[in-house]
C-alpha positions, 0 to 999 in steps of 0.5 A, spaced: 468 500 500 468 506 506 469 513 505 472 513 512 477 507 510 479 510 503 481 516 506 486 512 512 490 508 507 489 515 503 493 519 509 498 512 511 500 513 504 501 521 503 508 520 508 513 520 502 516 515 506 510 510 507 508 511 499 516 509 498 516 503 503 509 500 501 512 502 493 518 497 495 513 491 497 508 493 491 515 491 487 516 485 491 511 481 489 508 475 494 514 474 496 515 480 500 520 483 503 524 482 509 525 488 514 532 489 513 532 488 506 527 495 507 532 499 511 537 498 506 533 500 502 530 506 504 536 508 508 533 509 515 533 507 521 530 501 524 525 505 529 523 509 523 522 503 518 516 499 524 514 506 526 512 506 518 510 499 517 506 500 523 502 506 520 501 502 513 498 496 518 494 500 522 490 501 516 490 493 511 495 495 506 502 491 509 502 485 514 507 481 516 510 474 517 515 471 521 520 467 518 525 463 522 529 469 525 525 474 519 520 479 519 518 479 512 513 484 510 508 484 504 503 488 500 496 487 502 494 487 495 487 485 496 486 492 500 490 495 495 486 492 489 480 495 493 482 502 494 484 502 487 477 500 485 474 505 490 477 511 486 476 508 479 469 504 480 466 511 478 470 515 473 467 519 469 460 516 472 456 523 470 459 526 464 461 519 460 468 522 458 473 518 454 475 513 460 468 511 461 468 509 454 474 505 454 471 500 460 466 498 456 470 496 450 
């Protein structure tokens, strides 16, 4: 993963509403969550929800699909795994801390 991509994704998650939204989508699993349900869960207007979903989509953390008349949002798990991996891959690489020893076991 490129540094710029990680920075953009982390910046998009740096907003409290977007972080709450993203966590709700991660919790929803692979079935995703309808926009109306997300709006109710977060207690925000549809236009605000749309703005925040757009920001997460632009960084590749979220995607949408239409199911009939319903727009369903999904966390893009491969992107999440890459971001978490980017943050953790070199943990204690220079110092040999306890976390590195646990990874080896």
